[in-house]
GUVEXGU-887819 format. One record per atom (N, C-alpha, C): x, z, y; residue in three letters. Coordinates in steps of 0.2 Angstrom, whole numbers, plus 5000, padded with zeros to 4 digits. Each point is the difference from the previous one (the first is absolute). Layout:
XZYALA
...
END
This chain:
516551025202UNK
500350064998UNK
500050034992UNK
499450025001UNK
499750064994UNK
499849954994UNK
499549945002UNK
499949974992UNK
500849984996UNK
500650005005UNK
500749984996UNK
500250054997UNK
500050075003UNK
500050054998UNK
499650014992UNK
499450015002UNK
499549994992UNK
500449944994UNK
500049965002UNK
500249954997UNK
500750054997UNK
500650005004UNK
500650024998UNK
499950084994UNK
499650045002UNK
499950054999UNK
499649984992UNK
499549974998UNK
499949974994UNK
500449964996UNK
500649965003UNK
500449974995UNK
500450054998UNK
500150045006UNK
500550074996UNK
499750054995UNK
499449995001UNK
499750044993UNK
500149974994UNK
500149934998UNK
500149984994UNK
500950005000UNK
500150025002UNK
501250045001UNK
500150024995UNK
500649994998UNK
500350084997UNK
500350025004UNK
499950045001UNK
500850055004UNK
499749995009UNK
499650005001UNK
499649985006UNK
500450045005UNK
500150005008UNK
500750045002UNK
499750005006UNK
500150055005UNK
499949995008UNK
500450025006UNK
500349955001UNK
500550035005UNK
500349985007UNK
500150025005UNK
500249985008UNK
500850015001UNK
500149945003UNK
500749985003UNK
499850035010UNK
500450065001UNK
499950025006UNK
500650015005UNK
499849965004UNK
500950005006UNK
499750055008UNK
500450015001UNK
500150045008UNK
500449965007UNK
499649985003UNK
500549975004UNK
499850005008UNK
500549975003UNK
499850025008UNK
499349995001UNK
499449964997UNK
499449985002UNK
499650054997UNK
500450054993UNK
499450054998UNK
500149994994UNK
499650024995UNK
500150004992UNK
499549944999UNK
500349974997UNK
499349974994UNK
500250004991UNK
499349984998UNK
500150034992UNK
499749915000UNK
500349984990UNK
499649954999UNK
499950024993UNK
499250014999UNK
499950024993UNK
500149924994UNK
500050044996UNK
500249944994UNK
499750034993UNK
499649954997UNK
499550034993UNK
500449954994UNK
500250044994UNK
500349954995UNK
500050024994UNK
499949974993UNK
500050014996UNK
500349944994UNK
500050024996UNK
500149954992UNK
499549954997UNK
499949935001UNK
499549944998UNK
500149984995UNK
500250004993UNK
500349974996UNK
500650004998UNK
500450045004UNK
500750024997UNK
500549985008UNK
499549965006UNK
500249985004UNK
499950055005UNK
500450025005UNK
499750075007UNK
499849955006UNK
499350035000UNK
499749975006UNK
500050055007UNK
500149965005UNK
500050055007UNK
499649975004UNK
499550045004UNK
499549985006UNK
500650035006UNK
500049985006UNK
500150045006UNK
499749975005UNK
500050075005UNK
499849975007UNK
500349955004UNK
499749955003UNK
500449965004UNK
499850005007UNK
500650045003UNK
500050025006UNK
500349955004UNK
END
């Protein structure tokens, strides 16, 4: 998982408008958080999300 995170951060360093966001859900099983990294590359928005 760490190598993927490093590759994602390197890819985002070349992006315009890099953003870090998180989707949070609260349910009977507890709280879950799904982080996402996104940015624009050549006018196209690229998003990398965790696969839960």
